[in-house]
C-alpha positions in Angstrom: 88.9 358.7 261.1 87.2 356.3 263.5 83.8 356.9 261.9 85.2 356.2 258.5 86.8 353.0 259.7 83.5 351.8 261.2 81.8 352.9 258.0 83.9 350.7 255.9 83.5 347.7 258.3 79.8 348.0 258.4 78.0 350.0 255.7 74.7 349.8 257.6 76.0 351.4 260.8 73.6 354.3 261.1 75.8 356.1 263.7 78.7 356.2 261.3 76.6 357.7 258.5 75.2 360.3 260.9 78.6 361.2 262.4 80.3 361.5 259.0 77.4 363.7 257.9 77.9 365.9 261.0 81.5 366.3 260.2 80.6 367.3 256.6 78.1 369.8 258.0 80.7 371.3 260.3 83.5 371.2 257.7 82.0 371.4 254.2 85.5 371.2 252.7 85.6 367.5 253.9 82.6 366.4 251.9 79.0 367.0 250.9 76.6 366.2 253.8 73.5 366.3 251.5 74.9 363.7 249.2 75.9 361.5 252.1 72.5 361.8 253.8 70.8 360.9 250.5 73.0 357.8 250.2 72.4 356.9 253.8 68.6 356.9 253.1 69.2 354.2 250.5 71.6 352.1 252.6 70.3 352.2 256.2 67.1 351.6 258.0 67.0 355.2 259.2 65.3 356.9 256.3 63.2 359.2 258.5 66.2 360.5 260.4 68.2 361.2 257.3 65.2 362.7 255.5 64.9 365.2 258.4 68.6 366.0 258.2 68.2 366.7 254.5 65.2 368.9 255.1 67.0 370.9 257.7 70.0 371.4 255.3 67.7 372.4 252.5 65.6 374.8 254.5 66.7 378.1 256.0 66.2 376.7 259.5 69.3 377.1 261.5 70.3 373.8 263.2 73.3 372.5 265.1 74.9 369.2 263.9 75.2 366.7 266.8 77.3 363.6 267.0 75.5 360.4 268.1 76.7 357.5 270.2 77.2 353.9 268.9 74.4 352.6 271.2 71.8 355.0 269.8 70.9 352.6 266.9 67.4 351.9 268.4 66.5 355.5 268.0 67.2 355.6 264.2 65.3 352.5 263.0 62.2 353.4 261.0 59.6 354.5 263.5 56.8 352.1 264.1 54.9 350.1 266.7 58.1 348.8 268.4 59.4 352.3 269.1 56.0 353.4 270.3 55.9 350.5 272.8 59.4 351.2 274.0 58.6 354.9 274.5 55.4 354.1 276.3 57.3 351.8 278.7 59.5 354.7 279.7 56.8 357.2 280.2 55.7 357.5 283.9 52.1 356.6 284.6 50.2 359.3 286.4 47.3 358.0 288.4 43.9 359.4 287.3 43.2 360.9 290.7 46.2 363.1 290.4 45.1 364.6 287.1 43.1 367.7 287.2 41.4 369.8 284.6 42.7 373.3 284.0 
């Protein structure tokens, strides 16, 4: 219910789309996750994320639906240079003298 309320307040809220889709995956009688993810691809900036969700549903790969937190928005925006830079900021730098060839 909370996700649906957020969804109606902000149609672009990626987490709401993702969490409602997860509910539909877990309880198909509540709705069609595939249709929801297709619509989410059109409405939100997270086309890559929702395309991956669709591909998992369409394939025979077994996957476990996972709920996302409201502060996870940055991880869903279309991948690009900004995300690469943020990722690289978080990766520890290993001094060259500590690297060895195997």
